[in-house]
PAZAPA-4460 file (N, C-alpha, C; in steps of 0.05 Angstrom, whole numbers, plus 32768, in hexadecimal, padded with zeros to 4 digits):
% residues 318
    n_x    n_y    n_z   ca_x   ca_y   ca_z    c_x    c_y    c_z   seq   type   mol
   7E96   7E00   7FCE   7EA5   7E11   7FE1   7EA4   7E05   7FFD     1      X     A
   7EBA   7E0A   800C   7EBB   7E00   8027   7EA5   7E0C   8038     2      X     A
   7EA0   7E00   804F   7E8C   7E0A   8061   7E90   7E27   8067     3      X     A
   7E7A   7E36   8069   7E7C   7E53   806E   7E76   7E59   808B     4      X     A
   7E79   7E45   809C   7E78   7E4A   80B9   7E8F   7E5D   80C0     5      X     A
   7E88   7E73   80CE   7E9C   7E88   80D3   7EAD   7E82   80EB     6      X     A
   7EC7   7E8A   80EA   7ED8   7E87   8101   7ECD   7E9A   8117     7      X     A
   7ED3   7E94   8130   7EC8   7EA4   8146   7ED5   7EBF   8148     8      X     A
   7EC6   7ED2   8153   7ED1   7EEC   8159   7EE0   7EEB   8174     9      X     A
   7EF4   7EFB   8178   7F00   7EFF   8192   7EEB   7F0A   81A5    10      X     A
   7EE8   7EFF   81BD   7ED2   7F08   81CF   7ED3   7F26   81D5    11      X     A
   7EEA   7F31   81DA   7EEC   7F4E   81DF   7EE4   7F5E   81C7    12      X     A
   7EEC   7F56   81AF   7EE5   7F64   8197   7EC8   7F61   8190    13      X     A
   7EBC   7F4A   8196   7EA0   7F45   8190   7E8E   7F57   81A1    14      X     A
   7E96   7F5D   81BA   7E86   7F6F   81CA   7E83   7F8A   81BE    15      X     A
   7E96   7F93   81AE   7E94   7FAC   81A0   7E86   7FA9   8186    16      X     A
   7E8D   7F95   8177   7E81   7F91   815C   7E63   7F8E   815D    17      X     A
   7E59   7F7F   8170   7E3D   7F79   8172   7E2C   7F92   8177    18      X     A
   7E39   7FA7   8181   7E2A   7FC0   8188   7E2E   7FD5   8172    19      X     A
   7E3D   7FCF   815D   7E41   7FE2   8148   7E28   7FE2   8136    20      X     A
   7E1A   7FF8   8133   7E01   7FF8   8123   7E06   7FF0   8106    21      X     A
   7DF6   7FDF   80FC   7DF8   7FD8   80E0   7DE7   7FEB   80CF    22      X     A
   7DF5   7FFE   80C3   7DE7   8012   80B3   7DDE   8008   8098    23      X     A
   7DD4   8019   8087   7DCC   8011   806C   7DE4   8009   805B    24      X     A
   7DDF   7FF9   8047   7DF5   7FF0   8035   7E01   8009   8028    25      X     A
   7E1B   8007   8023   7E29   801D   8016   7E1D   8022   7FFA    26      X     A
   7E17   803B   7FF4   7E0B   8042   7FDB   7E13   805F   7FD4    27      X     A
   7E0E   8066   7FBB   7E14   8081   7FB2   7E03   8095   7FC1    28      X     A
   7DEB   808D   7FC8   7DD9   809F   7FD7   7DE2   80A5   7FF3    29      X     A
   7DEF   8091   8000   7DF8   8095   801B   7E15   809D   801E    30      X     A
   7E24   809C   8007   7E41   80A0   8008   7E49   80BA   8014    31      X     A
   7E3E   80D0   800B   7E47   80EA   8014   7E41   80EF   8031    32      X     A
   7E2A   80E5   803A   7E23   80E8   8056   7E36   80D8   8068    33      X     A
   7E3E   80C0   805F   7E52   80B1   806E   7E6D   80BF   806F    34      X     A
   7E75   80C9   8058   7E8E   80D8   8057   7E8E   80F0   806A    35      X     A
   7E78   80FF   8069   7E76   8117   807A   7E78   810F   8097    36      X     A
   7E6A   80F9   809F   7E6B   80F1   80BB   7E87   80E8   80C4    37      X     A
   7E95   80D9   80B2   7EAF   80D0   80B9   7EC3   80E7   80BA    38      X     A
   7EC1   80FA   80A8   7ED3   8111   80A8   7ECF   8121   80C1    39      X     A
   7EB6   8125   80C9   7EB0   8134   80E1   7EBB   8127   80FA    40      X     A
   7EB8   810C   80FB   7EC0   80FD   8113   7EDE   80FB   8115    41      X     A
   7EEC   80F9   80FE   7F08   80F5   80FD   7F18   810C   80F0    42      X     A
   7F0E   8124   80F3   7F1C   813B   80E8   7F37   813E   80F6    43      X     A
   7F4A   814B   80E9   7F64   8150   80F6   7F62   815E   8111    44      X     A
   7F4F   8171   8113   7F4B   8180   812C   7F43   816E   8143    45      X     A
   7F35   8158   813D   7F2B   8146   8152   7F3F   8130   8159    46      X     A
   7F4E   8127   8146   7F5E   810F   814B   7F7C   8115   814E    47      X     A
   7F85   812B   8143   7FA2   8132   8145   7FA5   8143   815E    48      X     A
   7FA3   8136   8175   7FA3   8145   818F   7FBC   8140   819F    49      X     A
   7FCE   812F   8197   7FE6   8129   81A6   7FF8   8142   81A5    50      X     A
   7FFE   814F   81BB   800E   8167   81BA   802B   8162   81B2    51      X     A
   8033   8148   81B2   804F   8142   81AA   8052   8140   818B    52      X     A
   803B   8140   817D   803B   813C   8160   8035   8156   8151    53      X     A
   8045   815D   813D   803E   8174   812C   8031   816A   8113    54      X     A
   801F   817A   8108   8010   8172   80F0   8010   818B   80DD    55      X     A
   8018   8187   80C5   8016   819C   80B1   800E   8190   8096    56      X     A
   8003   81A1   8085   7FFA   8198   806B   8009   81A9   8055    57      X     A
   800F   819C   803F   801B   81A9   8029   800D   81A0   800F    58      X     A
   800D   81B0   7FFB   8002   81A9   7FE1   8019   81A0   7FCF    59      X     A
   8015   818B   7FC0   8029   8180   7FAE   801C   817C   7F93    60      X     A
   802C   817A   7F7D   8020   8175   7F63   8016   8158   7F62    61      X     A
   7FFF   8154   7F55   7FF4   813A   7F51   7FEB   8136   7F34    62      X     A
   7FE4   811E   7F2C   7FDC   8119   7F10   7FC2   8126   7F08    63      X     A
   7FB1   812D   7F1C   7F98   8139   7F16   7F95   8155   7F21    64      X     A
   7FAC   8161   7F29   7FAB   817B   7F37   7FBA   8178   7F51    65      X     A
   7FB9   818D   7F62   7FC7   818D   7F7B   7FBC   8178   7F8E    66      X     A
   7FCF   816C   7F9D   7FC8   8159   7FB2   7FD0   8165   7FCD    67      X     A
   7FC2   815E   7FE2   7FC9   8166   7FFD   7FD6   814E   800B    68      X     A
   7FED   8153   8017   7FFA   813F   8027   7FFD   814A   8044    69      X     A
   7FF9   8139   8057   7FFC   8140   8073   8017   8134   807D    70      X     A
   8024   8143   808E   803E   813B   8098   803C   813B   80B7    71      X     A
   8042   8124   80C3   8041   8121   80E0   805D   811A   80EA    72      X     A
   8066   8127   80FF   8080   8121   810B   8080   812B   8128    73      X     A
   8093   8120   8137   8096   8128   8153   80A1   8145   8154    74      X     A
   8094   8155   8165   809B   8172   8167   80B8   8175   8171    75      X     A
   80C0   8163   8183   80DA   8167   818F   80F1   8157   8182    76      X     A
   80EC   814C   816A   8101   813D   815D   8116   8150   8152    77      X     A
   812F   8148   8157   8146   8158   814D   8156   8149   8138    78      X     A
   814E   8130   8132   815D   8121   811E   8158   812B   8102    79      X     A
   816B   8127   80F0   8168   8130   80D4   8169   8119   80C1    80      X     A
   816A   8101   80CB   816C   80E9   80BA   8159   80D3   80C4    81      X     A
   8140   80DB   80C8   812C   80CA   80D5   8120   80B6   80C1    82      X     A
   8113   80A0   80CB   8104   8090   80B9   80EA   809E   80B0    83      X     A
   80E0   8096   8099   80C7   80A2   808E   80B2   808C   808B    84      X     A
   8099   8094   808E   8083   8082   8089   8070   808F   8076    85      X     A
   806B   8082   805F   8057   808C   804C   803E   807B   8050    86      X     A
   802A   8088   805C   8012   8079   8065   7FFA   8080   8053    87      X     A
   7FEC   806C   8049   7FD5   8070   8039   7FBC   8067   8049    88      X     A
   7FAB   807A   804E   7F94   8074   805F   7F7F   8064   804F    89      X     A
   7F6C   8059   805E   7F56   804B   8051   7F3F   805E   804C    90      X     A
   7F2E   8062   8061   7F16   8072   805D   7F1D   8090   805C    91      X     A
   7F30   8099   806C   7F37   80B5   806D   7F51   80B8   807C    92      X     A
   7F5C   80D0   807B   7F77   80D6   8084   7F7D   80CA   80A0    93      X     A
   7F6D   80D0   80B4   7F76   80CC   80CF   7F66   80B7   80DE    94      X     A
   7F60   80A2   80D0   7F50   808C   80DB   7F5D   807F   80F3    95      X     A
   7F76   8079   80F1   7F83   806C   8108   7F9A   807E   8113    96      X     A
   7F95   8097   8116   7FA9   80AA   811F   7FB6   80A3   813A    97      X     A
   7FA8   8099   814E   7FB6   8093   8167   7FCD   807F   8162    98      X     A
   7FC9   806C   8150   7FDE   8058   814B   7FF5   8065   813B    99      X     A
   7FED   8077   8128   8001   8084   8118   8012   8097   812A   100      X     A
   8005   80A5   813C   8014   80B6   814F   8029   80A6   815E   101      X     A
   8021   808F   8169   8034   807F   8178   804B   8075   8167   102      X     A
   8045   806E   814E   805A   8065   813C   806E   807C   8136   103      X     A
   8063   8094   8130   8073   80AB   812B   8085   80B1   8143   104      X     A
   807A   80B1   815B   8089   80B8   8173   809D   80A3   817A   105      X     A
   8095   808A   817A   80A7   8075   8184   80BD   806E   8170   106      X     A
   80B8   8074   8157   80CD   8070   8142   80DB   808A   813B   107      X     A
   80D3   80A0   8146   80DD   80BB   813E   80DD   80BD   811F   108      X     A
   80C5   80B7   8114   80C2   80B6   80F7   80B2   80CE   80ED   109      X     A
   80B5   80D4   80D4   80A4   80E8   80C6   8090   80D9   80B5   110      X     A
   8076   80DF   80BA   8061   80D1   80AC   8054   80E4   8098   111      X     A
   8051   80DA   8080   8044   80E9   806A   802C   80D9   8060   112      X     A
   8015   80E7   805E   7FFD   80DA   8053   7FF0   80EC   803F   113      X     A
   7FE5   80E1   8029   7FDB   80F1   8013   7FBC   80F0   8012   114      X     A
   7FB0   8106   800B   7F93   8107   8007   7F8E   8101   7FE9   115      X     A
   7F8A   80E8   7FE3   7F87   80E0   7FC7   7F69   80E2   7FBF   116      X     A
   7F65   80E3   7FA4   7F4A   80E4   7F9A   7F3B   80C9   7F9F   117      X     A
   7F21   80CB   7FA3   7F11   80B4   7FAB   7EFE   80AB   7F96   118      X     A
   7EFA   8091   7F94   7EE5   8085   7F83   7ECB   8088   7F93   119      X     A
   7EB3   808A   7F86   7EAF   8085   7F69   7EB3   809E   7F58   120      X     A
   7EB6   80B6   7F64   7EBA   80CE   7F54   7ED4   80CC   7F44   121      X     A
   7EE8   80BF   7F4F   7F02   80BD   7F42   7F0A   809F   7F43   122      X     A
   7F02   808F   7F30   7F08   8072   7F30   7F25   806D   7F29   123      X     A
   7F2D   8054   7F2A   7F48   804C   7F22   7F4D   8056   7F06   124      X     A
   7F65   8062   7F00   7F7E   8061   7F10   7F83   807B   7F21   125      X     A
   7F6F   808C   7F25   7F74   80A5   7F33   7F7F   80A1   7F4F   126      X     A
   7F73   8090   7F60   7F7E   808D   7F7B   7F9B   8083   7F7C   127      X     A
   7FA1   806F   7F6B   7FBC   8063   7F6C   7FD0   8076   7F61   128      X     A
   7FC9   8086   7F4C   7FDC   8099   7F41   7FE1   80B0   7F55   129      X     A
   7FCD   80B8   7F63   7FD1   80CD   7F78   7FE4   80C3   7F8E   130      X     A
   7FDF   80AA   7F97   7FF0   809F   7FAC   800D   809C   7FA3   131      X     A
   8010   8094   7F89   802B   8091   7F7F   8039   80AC   7F7D   132      X     A
   802A   80C1   7F75   8036   80DC   7F74   803E   80E5   7F90   133      X     A
   802F   80DE   7FA4   8036   80E5   7FBF   8050   80D7   7FC8   134      X     A
   8053   80BE   7FC1   806B   80AF   7FC8   8083   80BB   7FBA   135      X     A
   8080   80C3   7FA0   8096   80CF   7F92   809E   80E9   7FA0   136      X     A
   808A   80F9   7FA7   8091   8113   7FB5   809F   810E   7FCF   137      X     A
   8096   80FB   7FDF   80A3   80F5   7FF8   80C0   80EC   7FF4   138      X     A
   80C4   80DA   7FE1   80DF   80D0   7FDC   80F1   80E7   7FD2   139      X     A
   80E7   80F8   7FC1   80F8   810E   7FB6   80FD   8123   7FCB   140      X     A
   80EC   8126   7FDE   80EF   813B   7FF3   80F6   8130   800E   141      X     A
   80FE   8117   800F   8104   810B   8029   8119   811A   8039   142      X     A
   812F   8122   802C   8144   8130   803B   813A   814A   8046   143      X     A
   8129   8158   8037   811E   8172   8041   810C   816E   8059   144      X     A
   8100   8156   805B   80EF   8150   8071   80FE   8143   8089   145      X     A
   8118   8141   8086   8128   8134   809C   8126   8116   809C   146      X     A
   8121   810A   8084   811D   80ED   8082   8133   80E1   8071   147      X     A
   813C   80CA   807A   814F   80BA   806A   8140   80AE   8052   148      X     A
   8146   80B5   8039   8137   80AB   8022   8139   808D   801F   149      X     A
   814C   8080   802B   814F   8063   802A   8140   8055   8040   150      X     A
   8132   8064   8050   8125   8059   8068   8107   8062   8068   151      X     A
   80F9   805E   8052   80DD   8065   8050   80CC   804C   804F   152      X     A
   80B9   804A   8062   80A7   8034   8064   808D   803B   8056   153      X     A
   8083   8029   8045   8069   802D   8038   8054   801E   8048   154      X     A
   803E   802B   804E   802A   801E   805F   800E   8026   8057   155      X     A
   7FFA   8014   805D   7FDE   801B   8057   7FCB   8008   8065   156      X     A
   7FB3   8013   806A   7F9E   8004   8077   7F86   8001   8065   157      X     A
   7F7B   7FE9   8063   7F62   7FE3   8054   7F66   7FEA   8037   158      X     A
   7F55   7FFD   802C   7F58   8006   8010   7F74   8012   800D   159      X     A
   7F7E   8020   8022   7F99   802B   8021   7FAE   8015   801F   160      X     A
   7FA8   7FFE   802A   7FBB   7FE8   8028   7FBD   7FDE   800B   161      X     A
   7FA6   7FDE   7FFD   7FA7   7FD7   7FE0   7FB7   7FEB   7FD0   162      X     A
   7FB3   8005   7FD7   7FC2   8019   7FC9   7FE0   8018   7FCF   163      X     A
   7FE7   8011   7FE8   8003   800E   7FEF   800F   7FF8   7FDF   164      X     A
   8002   7FE1   7FDE   800C   7FCA   7FCE   800D   7FD1   7FB1   165      X     A
   7FF9   7FE0   7FA7   7FF9   7FE7   7F8B   8010   7FFA   7F83   166      X     A
   8016   800D   7F94   802C   801F   7F8D   8047   8012   7F91   167      X     A
   8048   7FFE   7FA2   8061   7FEE   7FA4   8066   7FE0   7F8A   168      X     A
   8051   7FD4   7F7F   8054   7FC7   7F65   805A   7FDB   7F4F   169      X     A
   804D   7FF2   7F50   8051   8007   7F3C   806E   8012   7F3E   170      X     A
   8078   8016   7F56   8093   801F   7F59   80A7   800B   7F4F   171      X     A
   80A1   7FF1   7F54   80B3   7FDC   7F49   80B3   7FDD   7F2B   172      X     A
   809C   7FDF   7F1E   809A   7FDD   7F01   80A3   7FF6   7EF3   173      X     A
   80A1   800D   7F00   80A9   8027   7EF4   80C5   802F   7EFD   174      X     A
   80D2   801E   7F0C   80EC   8024   7F18   80EB   803E   7F27   175      X     A
   80D6   8040   7F38   80D0   8058   7F47   80DC   8059   7F62   176      X     A
   80D0   8068   7F75   80DB   806B   7F90   80DF   8051   7F9E   177      X     A
   80F5   804F   7FAD   80FB   8037   7FBC   80F0   803A   7FD9   178      X     A
   80E5   8025   7FE3   80DC   8025   7FFF   80EA   800D   800C   179      X     A
   80EF   8010   8026   80FE   7FFB   8034   80EC   7FE5   803E   180      X     A
   80D2   7FEA   8040   80C0   7FD5   804A   80A3   7FDF   8045   181      X     A
   8091   7FCC   8048   8074   7FD2   8043   8063   7FC5   8058   182      X     A
   8052   7FD4   8064   8040   7FCB   807A   8023   7FCC   8071   183      X     A
   8017   7FB5   806C   7FFB   7FB4   8063   7FE9   7FAB   8079   184      X     A
   7FD7   7FBC   8081   7FC5   7FB6   8098   7FA9   7FB0   808D   185      X     A
   7FA1   7F97   808E   7F87   7F8E   8084   7F82   7F99   8068   186      X     A
   7F94   7F95   8055   7F90   7FA2   803B   7F7A   7F95   802A   187      X     A
   7F6E   7FA6   801A   7F58   7F9E   8007   7F65   7F99   7FEC   188      X     A
   7F6B   7F80   7FE6   7F7E   7F7A   7FD0   7F71   7F6E   7FB7   189      X     A
   7F59   7F62   7FBA   7F4F   7F51   7FA4   7F33   7F59   7F9C   190      X     A
   7F2F   7F61   7F84   7F14   7F69   7F7A   7F02   7F52   7F73   191      X     A
   7F0D   7F39   7F72   7EFE   7F23   7F68   7EEA   7F17   7F7B   192      X     A
   7EEE   7F1B   7F95   7EDA   7F14   7FA9   7ED2   7EF7   7FA8   193      X     A
   7EE6   7EE5   7FA6   7EE0   7EC9   7FA4   7EEA   7EB8   7FBC   194      X     A
   7EF6   7EC5   7FD0   7F01   7EB6   7FE6   7EEC   7EAC   7FFA   195      X     A
   7EF3   7E99   800A   7EE1   7E8F   801E   7EDA   7EA5   8032   196      X     A
   7EEE   7EB5   803A   7EE8   7ECA   804E   7ED5   7EDF   8043   197      X     A
   7ED5   7EE3   8028   7EC2   7EF6   801C   7EA5   7EED   8022   198      X     A
   7EA0   7ED3   801F   7E85   7EC9   8023   7E7F   7EC4   8041   199      X     A
   7E93   7EBE   8051   7E8E   7EBB   806D   7E84   7ED5   807A   200      X     A
   7E8F   7EEB   8070   7E88   7F06   807B   7E7B   7F18   8066   201      X     A
   7E6A   7F0C   8056   7E5D   7F1B   8041   7E4A   7F31   804B   202      X     A
   7E3D   7F2B   8061   7E28   7F3E   806B   7E2D   7F47   8087   203      X     A
   7E44   7F41   8093   7E48   7F49   80AF   7E65   7F52   80B2   204      X     A
   7E6A   7F5F   80C9   7E85   7F68   80CF   7E87   7F86   80CB   205      X     A
   7E9D   7F92   80D3   7EA1   7FAE   80D1   7EA3   7FB7   80B3   206      X     A
   7EAC   7FA4   80A2   7EAC   7FA9   8085   7EA3   7F90   8078   207      X     A
   7E89   7F8D   8073   7E7E   7F75   8067   7E86   7F72   8049   208      X     A
   7E85   7F59   8040   7E8C   7F54   8024   7E7B   7F63   8010   209      X     A
   7E62   7F68   8017   7E50   7F78   8005   7E5B   7F94   8002   210      X     A
   7E64   7FA0   8017   7E70   7FBB   8016   7E89   7FBB   8006   211      X     A
   7E99   7FA6   8009   7EB2   7FA3   7FFA   7EAC   7FA2   7FDC   212      X     A
   7E97   7F94   7FD5   7E8F   7F91   7FB8   7E87   7FAC   7FAD   213      X     A
   7E79   7FBC   7FBC   7E71   7FD7   7FB3   7E89   7FE8   7FAF   214      X     A
   7E9C   7FE7   7FC2   7EB4   7FF8   7FC0   7EC4   7FF1   7FA7   215      X     A
   7EC7   7FD7   7FA1   7ED5   7FCF   7F89   7EC7   7FD9   7F70   216      X     A
   7EAC   7FD7   7F70   7E9D   7FDF   7F58   7EA1   7FFD   7F53   217      X     A
   7EA3   800D   7F68   7EA8   802A   7F65   7EC3   802F   7F5A   218      X     A
   7ED7   8021   7F64   7EF2   8025   7F5B   7EF7   801D   7F3E   219      X     A
   7EEC   8006   7F37   7EF2   7FFA   7F1C   7EDE   8001   7F07   220      X     A
   7EC6   800B   7F0F   7EB2   8014   7EFB   7EAC   7FFF   7EE6   221      X     A
   7EA7   7FE6   7EEF   7E9E   7FD1   7EDD   7EB4   7FC1   7ED0   222      X     A
   7ECD   7FC8   7ED4   7EE3   7FB8   7EC9   7EE7   7F9E   7ED8   223      X     A
   7EF0   7F8A   7ECB   7EF4   7F70   7ED7   7F09   7F61   7EC7   224      X     A
   7F12   7F4A   7ED2   7F25   7F39   7EC4   7F3F   7F48   7EBD   225      X     A
   7F48   7F45   7EA4   7F61   7F50   7E9C   7F61   7F6E   7E9A   226      X     A
   7F49   7F7A   7E9B   7F46   7F97   7E9A   7F4E   7FA4   7EB5   227      X     A
   7F51   7F94   7ECA   7F58   7F9F   7EE4   7F76   7F9F   7EE8   228      X     A
   7F81   7FB6   7EEE   7F9E   7FB9   7EF2   7FA7   7FAB   7F0C   229      X     A
   7FBF   7FA0   7F0C   7FCA   7F95   7F24   7FD0   7FAB   7F38   230      X     A
   7FD2   7FC4   7F2F   7FD7   7FDA   7F42   7FBD   7FE1   7F51   231      X     A
   7FA6   7FDD   7F45   7F8D   7FE1   7F52   7F86   7FCA   7F64   232      X     A
   7F8B   7FB2   7F5B   7F84   7F99   7F6A   7F9D   7F88   7F6C   233      X     A
   7FAF   7F8E   7F7F   7FC9   7F80   7F80   7FC8   7F62   7F82   234      X     A
   7FB1   7F57   7F8B   7FAF   7F3A   7F8D   7FB0   7F2D   7F71   235      X     A
   7FAB   7F3C   7F5D   7FAB   7F31   7F41   7FC8   7F2E   7F36   236      X     A
   7FDB   7F3A   7F43   7FF7   7F39   7F3A   8001   7F1C   7F3C   237      X     A
   800C   7F11   7F27   8017   7EF6   7F28   8033   7EF6   7F33   238      X     A
   8041   7F0C   7F30   805D   7F0E   7F38   8060   7F23   7F4E   239      X     A
   8066   7F1A   7F66   8069   7F2D   7F7C   8087   7F2F   7F84   240      X     A
   8098   7F29   7F71   80B5   7F2D   7F77   80BB   7F4B   7F77   241      X     A
   80D1   7F52   7F84   80DA   7F6D   7F83   80CC   7F80   7F96   242      X     A
   80BB   7F76   7FA7   80AE   7F87   7FBB   80BF   7F8A   7FD3   243      X     A
   80BC   7FA0   7FE2   80CB   7FA3   7FFB   80C2   7F8F   8010   244      X     A
   80D2   7F8B   8024   80CB   7F7A   803B   80AF   7F82   8045   245      X     A
   809D   7F6F   8048   8080   7F75   804C   8075   7F69   8065   246      X     A
   8064   7F79   8072   8053   7F70   8088   8036   7F6F   807E   247      X     A
   8028   7F5A   8085   800B   7F58   8080   7FFE   7F4F   809A   248      X     A
   7FEA   7F5E   80A4   7FDA   7F53   80B9   7FBC   7F58   80B4   249      X     A
   7FAC   7F46   80BF   7F8F   7F45   80B8   7F81   7F35   80CE   250      X     A
   7F67   7F38   80D1   7F58   7F29   80E4   7F4F   7F0E   80D9   251      X     A
   7F4B   7EFA   80E9   7F40   7EE1   80E0   7F23   7EE2   80DB   252      X     A
   7F15   7EF7   80E5   7EF8   7EF9   80E3   7EF1   7F12   80D2   253      X     A
   7EFD   7F14   80BB   7EF7   7F2A   80A9   7EFA   7F21   808C   254      X     A
   7EEE   7F32   807A   7EEC   7F2B   805E   7F07   7F29   8050   255      X     A
   7F1B   7F39   8058   7F34   7F39   804A   7F48   7F24   8052   256      X     A
   7F40   7F12   8065   7F53   7EFF   8070   7F61   7EEE   805A   257      X     A
   7F52   7EE2   8049   7F5E   7ECE   8036   7F6E   7EDC   8020   258      X     A
   7F66   7EF3   8017   7F76   7F00   8002   7F91   7F0A   800E   259      X     A
   7F91   7F12   8027   7FAA   7F1A   8034   7FBD   7F02   8037   260      X     A
   7FB2   7EEC   803F   7FC3   7ED4   8041   7FCE   7ECB   8026   261      X     A
   7FBE   7ECD   8011   7FC7   7EC5   7FF7   7FDD   7ED8   7FED   262      X     A
   7FDA   7EF2   7FF3   7FED   7F06   7FEA   8008   7F00   7FF7   263      X     A
   8008   7EFB   8011   8021   7EF4   801F   802E   7EDB   8013   264      X     A
   801D   7EC7   800C   8027   7EAF   7FFF   8035   7EB4   7FE5   265      X     A
   802A   7EC7   7FD5   8036   7ECD   7FBB   8051   7EDB   7FBF   266      X     A
   8053   7EEB   7FD4   806D   7EF8   7FD9   8082   7EE3   7FE0   267      X     A
   807A   7ECF   7FF0   808D   7EBA   7FF7   8094   7EA9   7FDE   268      X     A
   8080   7EA4   7FCD   8085   7E95   7FB5   809A   7EA2   7FA3   269      X     A
   8099   7EBE   7FA3   80AC   7ECD   7F93   80C7   7ED1   7FA0   270      X     A
   80CA   7EC5   7FB8   80E4   7EC7   7FC6   80E6   7EE0   7FD6   271      X     A
   80D0   7EEE   7FDC   80D1   7F06   7FEB   80CD   7F02   8009   272      X     A
   80D0   7F18   8018   80CD   7F16   8035   80B2   7F21   803D   273      X     A
   80A3   7F12   804D   8089   7F1B   8057   8083   7F0F   8072   274      X     A
   8079   7F20   8084   8070   7F16   809E   8052   7F19   809F   275      X     A
   8044   7F03   80A3   8027   7F02   80A3   801C   7EFC   80BF   276      X     A
   8008   7F0C   80C7   7FFA   7F07   80E0   7FDC   7F07   80DC   277      X     A
   7FCF   7EF1   80E4   7FB2   7EEF   80E3   7FA8   7EEF   8100   278      X     A
   7F9B   7F05   8108   7F94   7F08   8124   7F7A   7EFA   812A   279      X     A
   7F7B   7EE6   813C   7F64   7ED5   8141   7F4C   7EE5   814B   280      X     A
   7F35   7EE2   813D   7F1C   7EEE   8146   7F1A   7F0B   8140   281      X     A
   7F2D   7F17   8131   7F2C   7F34   812D   7F1D   7F3B   8114   282      X     A
   7F0E   7F51   8115   7EFF   7F5B   80FE   7F0D   7F75   80F3   283      X     A
   7F03   7F7E   80DC   7F11   7F94   80CE   7F10   7FAE   80DE   284      X     A
   7F28   7FB8   80E3   7F2B   7FD1   80F1   7F2A   7FCE   8110   285      X     A
   7F2C   7FB5   8119   7F2B   7FB0   8136   7F40   7FC0   8145   286      X     A
   7F58   7FC3   8139   7F6E   7FD0   8148   7F6A   7FEE   814C   287      X     A
   7F57   7FF9   813C   7F50   8015   8140   7F39   8018   8152   288      X     A
   7F25   8006   814F   7F0B   8009   815D   7F0C   7FFE   8179   289      X     A
   7F1D   7FEB   817F   7F1D   7FDF   819A   7F3A   7FDF   81A5   290      X     A
   7F44   7FF6   81AC   7F60   7FF8   81B3   7F68   7FE9   81CD   291      X     A
   7F55   7FE4   81DE   7F5B   7FD8   81F8   7F59   7FB9   81F8   292      X     A
   7F51   7FAD   81E1   7F4F   7F90   81E0   7F6B   7F84   81E1   293      X     A
   7F6D   7F6C   81ED   7F87   7F5F   81EF   7F94   7F5A   81D3   294      X     A
   7F83   7F51   81C0   7F8E   7F4B   81A6   7F97   7F64   8198   295      X     A
   7F8A   7F7B   819D   7F92   7F94   8191   7FAD   7F9C   819C   296      X     A
   7FB1   7F9B   81B6   7FCB   7FA2   81C2   7FE1   7F91   81B6   297      X     A
   7FDC   7F77   81B4   7FF1   7F65   81A9   7FF6   7F6C   818C   298      X     A
   7FE1   7F71   817C   7FE4   7F77   8160   7FF4   7F91   815C   299      X     A
   7FEE   7FA5   816B   7FFB   7FBF   8167   8019   7FBE   816F   300      X     A
   801E   7FB0   8185   803A   7FAF   818E   804A   7F9D   817B   301      X     A
   803E   7F88   8171   804C   7F77   815E   8052   7F85   8144   302      X     A
   803E   7F94   813A   8041   7FA4   8122   8057   7FB9   8125   303      X     A
   8055   7FC8   813C   8069   7FDD   8141   8085   7FD1   8143   304      X     A
   8087   7FBA   814F   80A1   7FAD   8151   80AD   7FA7   8136   305      X     A
   809C   7F9E   8124   80A6   7F98   8108   80AE   7FB2   80FB   306      X     A
   809E   7FC7   80FE   80A4   7FE1   80F1   80BF   7FEB   80FB   307      X     A
   80C4   7FEA   8115   80DD   7FF3   8121   80F4   7FE3   8116   308      X     A
   80EF   7FC9   8113   8105   7FB7   8109   810D   7FBE   80EC   309      X     A
   80F9   7FC2   80DA   80FF   7FC7   80BE   810A   7FE3   80BA   310      X     A
   8102   7FF6   80CD   810D   8011   80CA   8127   8015   80D9   311      X     A
   8130   7FFF   80E6   814A   8001   80F5   8148   8012   810D   312      X     A
   8131   8014   811A   812D   8025   8132   8135   8015   814A   313      X     A
   8147   8020   815A   814F   8013   8173   8144   8023   818A   314      X     A
   813C   8015   819F   8130   8022   81B6   8114   802B   81B1   315      X     A
   810B   803E   81C2   80EF   8046   81C0   80EC   8062   81CC   316      X     A
   80DD   8073   81BF   80DB   808F   81C9   80C2   8093   81DA   317      X     A
   80B2   807E   81E0   8099   8083   81EE   809E   808D   820A   318      X     A
***
């Protein structure tokens, strides 16, 4: 294998990363405590504070029972044919809400996100089937939500990025809901853990390779090789034709770097459209954790510019 000397961190991002406490390794014993802490820190009451954004929840049918979806939109919007964003979170619903708020407001979009079942209690295919059910509901109810059904963007961050890519493949193969584009933010795509970046960041970073390995083991419950669905691990798909126009961005100093680059390459090989950005010195979740860094500002504006372009949004509501 090539040298495992790591690429440098962006200086502004490193000042934050070096002060993030390195807690115990992810385990079944610590899982619930971590979830409780994250839910408390990022509850809707704490993070959905923009007075210009409305938030409501509805229950919809799901493959394992009722699912909860959240709907975010601008309170003062009067349009009835707006773009839609179907966003799949990584750790929890409102991890990067400030960025979602800005996207909703500046694009005058309706954003829907689903509370899907989580591994290890609910391993694959429960999460992907829940997310697919949410997309079907959004597509079928788009007009009632004031959304143009032909103008729905599929998006996801981290584990949510894997689910977004997985349901795009599922929709293609099942002749399911159509989406106009797909935005993958540092997606977790490959269960095989064989890339150089996996080993470069095996024990460090905001999401080390060791934690990634545990997450995959919980989702797949010991399955490997041909027993792993391409919908669970989209990097395993040999044919990426038929996907919507895609955005992929990732940091150069994180575990998912190489699998994201490979995924973009497969889209191009299949004749598809993909825009890939590898942000120099960035680690996983930098754009949420360090909003004032220069690279974060550039990344967010570049991503938003692409979203506006694929959604056909002209001007800006900020």
